[in-house]
C-alpha positions, 0 to 999 in steps of 0.5 A, spaced: 649 358 638 648 350 639 644 348 646 645 340 648 641 335 652 646 331 657 647 323 656 641 321 660 636 315 659 627 316 661 625 315 668 622 307 669 625 305 662 619 307 658 620 308 651 619 316 649 616 320 645 619 328 642 614 331 636 617 339 634 612 343 634 615 349 633 621 352 629 624 356 625 626 355 618 633 352 619 632 349 626 633 342 626 634 337 632 640 331 632 638 325 636 644 321 639 640 314 641 642 307 643 637 301 642 635 299 648 639 293 649 645 296 648 643 300 654 649 297 658 654 298 652 652 305 654 652 306 660 660 302 660 662 308 654 660 313 660 663 309 666 670 309 661 669 316 660 669 318 668 662 319 668 655 317 670 648 316 665 644 318 672 648 324 674 644 327 667 651 332 666 656 329 661 655 330 653 659 325 651 664 327 645 660 325 638 666 323 635 667 318 641 661 317 641 660 315 634 665 312 633 665 307 639 665 299 636 661 296 641 653 298 640 651 302 634 648 309 634 642 312 631 643 319 628 635 322 627 635 330 624 629 332 627 625 338 624 618 341 624 612 336 624 617 330 626 616 325 632 622 322 634 621 315 638 627 314 643 626 305 645 625 304 653 632 304 657 635 307 650 640 312 652 640 319 648 643 324 647 640 331 642 644 338 640 640 344 637 642 347 632 639 352 627 635 356 632 627 357 635 624 350 636 618 348 640 618 341 642 613 337 646 616 331 649 611 325 653 615 318 657 
């Protein structure tokens, strides 16, 4: 079963780092994130959906996120050994799929 990390931005406008240190063979994490300069456009999209990024409680549907024309969405398929850098103020959400994994995150 897929597990999700709701859309949010990291604290204090910091950049984030996320390293997958272990996983089952088929496990991966799909990251959907914005560039730093697009944070206001992403916040506007969340608001149009009736949610706030400050609440960290809403997974925006992927078709809505990817089909928007206001800003680009970067998609990263993270596997064991991959380090993902989240841009400062980058809005991001993650779906974990295919099995268990362990990731280490820091700002």
